[in-house]
N, C-alpha and C positions, 0 to 999 in steps of 0.2 A: 408299373408304379415307379420303378427306379428312373425310367426315362422321363416321366412327368416331373419328378422331384428335381432332376438335373435341369430341365427346361425352366422350372420356376426359379432355381438358383441363378441361372444365366440371365434370366429376365431381370431379377433384382440387381444383379451386378451392373447390367446395362443402365438401368434406371439410376443407380447410385452414381455411375460415371457421368451421366448426363447432368444430374443435379450438381455434382461437384464442379463440372465444367461451367454451368450457369453462374454459380457463386464466384468461381475464379474470374470469369469475364466481368462480373459486376465489380469485383474487387479491383480489377485492372482499370475499369472505367472510373471508379472512385479515386484511384491513385492518379488519374490524369487531371484531377481537379486540384487547384491551388488553394490551400487553406488560408483564409483571411479572417482575422478577428477584428470586430468593430466594437468600440465602446460607445454605447448610446447614452445620451445625457438623461433621458427619461423614457419610460415605456408608456406611450400615449397613442390614442387613435389619431391624434394630430399627425402622426408619422405613417399613416395608412399606405402611402405609395411604397414605402420601404418594405412593409410587411407583404404587400401584394407582389413586389418584385421577388421576394423569397418564395411565397406560396405558389406563384405562377412559374417558378423555376427559371427565372431570367438570369440569375447568377450562374446557375449550372450551365446554361446555354453559353455563357461567356467563360466557362472553365474555372469557375470560382466556387469553392465550398465555404459558405459564409457562416461564421459563428458570431452571434450578438451577445455582448456582455453589458448588463445594466450597470452604469457608472454614474450615479446621481451627482449632478453639479458639473458645470462646464469646466471649472478648475480641476476637478478630478479626472475628467476626460483628457484634458491637456497633460496631466501628470502621467496618465497611462500611455499616451502617445509618445511623450518625451522619453519615458523609461524603456520603451520598446515592448511593453507588455501587450500592446495591440498595434496593429499596422495602420489602422484608420480610426479617426475620431469622428463622432457625430454630435455636434453641439452648435451653440450660437457662434457666429463669426467674430463676435466681440472678444471671445476668449483668445483667438489667434493674435489679435492686436495687443492684448495684455502681455502675452508671451514675447512677442516681437519687441515691444517697448521695454521689456525686462532685460533685453540684451542677449537672449539665447541665440547662439550661432546657427544651430540646425533647427530652426523654428518650423512649426506647422504651417502649411499653406493650404488654403481652401481650393478644391478642384471641382466641386459639384454642389449645387443647391437643391434643396428639397421643398422647403416652405418659403413663402414670400410675405407672410404676415405673422404677427403675434398669434400664438395659439390659445391664449387665455380668454375665458369668458368671465365677466364680472357678475358675481353672485351676491345677492342681497339677503340679509336675514329676514327682512320684512317684504311683503309683496308691494311693489310700486307700479302703479299704472302710468304709462307714458313717461318712463324714466328719462331724466336728463342728467348730464354730468354735474350740473349745479346741485343736484340732490346729494352729492357727496360732501358738500361743505359742512364742516363741523363734525364729520363722521370719522371713524377709524377703519382703515382698510388694511388687510393683510396683503402685502404687495410682493413679497418674494425677497430673495437675497440682494443686498445692495451691490450694484455694479453688474447684476445679471440682466439679460435682455428683457425678461418679463417686467421687472421693476422699472427699468429705464424707459421702455415703451409706454408703460402706464403713465409715468410722469410726463413724458412728451405729450401724450394725448391731453392730459390736464392743462399743460401750458398752452397748447394750441387752442384751448377753449377758455383762456383767461382765468384759469384756476391755478393758484400758486400751491404746488405740492408740499411746500415747507410751512405754509401759513394757513391755508384754507382747509387742508385735510391732514389728518394724522395717519401717516403710512408706517406700518409696522414691518421693518425689514429684518427683524431678529429671528424669524422662523424659517427653517430650511424648507426648500421647495416640496420635498416629500412629506413634510409634516403640516402643510398649510390646511389641508382639508380637515384633519383631525383637530387642529387648533380652533378652526371656525366652528366645527360641530361641538367642541368643548366649551364654546361661549366667548371666544376671543373675537373682537372686531364686529363692526356692523356690516362690512362687505369683505369679500375675498376674491382674488383672481385665481381661477382654476382652469386647468386643461381638462379635456375629456380623457377618460370617462368620469373624472371626479366631479365635474360640474353637474352632470346628469344624476350621479349617485346622490349628491346632496339634495337635489330636487325631488328625487323619488322617495327619499326618506322624509320629505316634508319639512326639511330644515333650512331651506333657502330657495331663492328664485333667480334664474338667469335673467339679467336685465339688459346686458349689452355684450358685444363682442369687441374686445380690445383691439383685435387685428384691424378692424375697419377704422378705428380711431387713430391707430399709429402709422398707417400708410405702408407702402411696400418697401421691404428691406430684405437682404439675404439673411433671413432669421435663423433657420437651422440648416446646416450644410456639412459636407464631408471634408475632412482635412487629413493630411499626412505630413510627416516630416519632409522637409525639402529634399534631403538625401534619399529618402525612400522613393519619392516621386521620380527623381532623376534616374535611379537604378531600376525602377520597375514601371516603365511607361506603359507596357502592354496590360499589366494588371490594373493600373489606374484607368486606362481606356476601357477595358472590359467592365470594370466596376461602374464606371460612368454610364456605359450603355445600358447596363442592367437597371440602374436607378431611373434612367430616362424612360425605359420601357414601363417601369412601375408608375411613373407620372402619367404616361399616356393611358395606362390601364384605368386609373382613377378618373381621368378626364373624360374618357370615352364610354364609361359604364355607369349605370345608375347605382345609387347608394346600396340597394339590396344585393346587387351582384358583388359589389366591393366587400360588403359585410360577409357574404358567404365565403369570399376568398381569404379573408384575414381572421375569421372567427377563431381559428386555432391559437392565435396569439392573445386572445381575450376569452378564455374558456369560461370565466365566471360572469360574462356579460350576455344577456339575452339577445338573440338575433335582432329582435325589433328595436331594442334600445341601441344596439350597435348601429343599426341602419339610421336611426334618428341622429345619432352623434355624427356619423359620416356625412349625412345630409347637411348638418349645420356647417361643417367645414367646407363642404363642396359649394353650397350656396353663397358662402362668404369668400369664395376664391382664395382659400388659405394656401393651396398648393400651387407650385410653379407650373407654367406651361411646358418648361423644359429645364434642364439642369443649369442653363446659362445664367450667370450673374453679370449684370451690366454695371458700368461705372457710376451711373446716377444712384443706383441702390446702395452701392458701396459708400458713396458720399453721404447718403441719407442716414445710414446706420451710425456713421461717425458724427453727424449732426446731433443725433439723439444722445450719443455718449458725451459729447462736449457740453450739451445743455444740462446733462446730469452731473457734470463736474468730474467725470471719470476719464476724460481724455483732453489733453491740452492742444494737440495739433494733429492734422490729418496724416494718415499713413497711406502711401500710394497704392493704387490698384495693382500695379505691376509687381510690387513686393509680396503681396499676400494672396493674390488671386491667380491661380494657374489656369490660363484660358486656352491652352493649346488645342483642346478638342471642342471648344465652344462653337466654332463655325459649323461643325458637323451637325449640331443639334438646334441651330437657330431656325 
């Protein structure tokens, strides 16, 4: 009996040592990852490649332990990057131009793109068959923050279709991006521009109808992209390279898989969304080619986004590609 008891105790000791060894190895593995914090401008299905890169562990493969912090508004993302609260910002590239033109010496530079079109869908309060942009004349649209890419892209689309956004349409720019859905549901405006999952949410509640995709109307631009302070990029080229590789893998994942597969990969980031709804939303973006083929941003796109800003009265002259786009790794991903 005594011998049996001793054997059991020895067995338990061995098991304990093995378990402690496993945890220690895991801790050592985790310690080999570099912690990087990213401020994301919004939490949207529009950014599916980013979430896929996390869920498929592409960042870990590149030695990065990624933390996402929701920081609504591109201006707030820039503030977080400039203060050093985060290492990387994720927002519209227009925000880096504003900071650069403001005279900041250690300004944020864009090093990888994620989306190539506007992410908003135009939602109507009334059902409209065969919608045309002319249907907006005389109506009120909740358009987003003045000077932000969603609002400027929408205005660009109107101008391209001979609609004056200052005379033919009333665009409400007083409502914050995060409050636009609530304002529309509450009765403000005849139309609203919403990202997913908000557009589908309004439809499911029977409070509106998606009638157009703004991205198709606005053309290809470096819409949402990753940036970091110039000094951070210079001091941490390997981190930037690894981050870039992980995002590019995320883009490849959404390009090469169907919407249902993508939905299953990123569902953890949208726990309140049904898998079928998530699949539908992803398919909307996928069919409209909202995501880039790779992280590469070309000079034509860079000029086009500034065309949009100049037309909106938010920019006086072009900022050079070389100043605000870090293209060191672009050749590798073309």
